[in-house]
C-alpha positions, 0 to 999 in steps of 0.5 A: 469827493472821497468814498468815506465822505460820500458814503457817510453823507448818503447814509446820514443825510439821505437814508441809512444804507444808501451809502453802503449801496453806493459803496457796493456793499449791497447786503448791508445797505439793503439790511439797514434800509429794511430795518429802517423801513420796518421801523417807520412802518410800525411808527406810522401804523401806531400813529394812525391807530391812535388817530382813529382812537381819537376820532372815535372818542370825539364821535362818541362824546358828540363834541366838536373837533376843536383843539381842546377836545382833540387834546383831551381825546389824545390824552385818553387814547394814548396807552403805555404800550403804544408809547413804549413801542414808539420809544423802542422803534425811535431808539432803533431808528437812531441806532440804525442811522448812527450805525449806517453813518459809521459803517459807510464811512469805514467802508469808504475809508477802506476803499480810499486807502486801497486806492 
């Protein structure tokens, strides 16, 4: 398999930055991986905080955890700032994924042309 295709597939289908690492561009690869992992961490922490807020809301109301109660508690727990953070981090992850694919393809293409 050619370097360009291998790098693009690894960065696109496995994890952003992996294609760069395989193509021996370690700093770029680890930088992309670090940004993506930090973004995923922020999203997970935000989701867990929202889940705890929902559970607290259900406990204070004394309701049973059925789907309607959870839906109402989730609507009350969601704040504008949480939604903005998730949107910004999601956009960052998509941009990193696209940059990772294009960059890995470009690096691989250069290696393929050099022979």
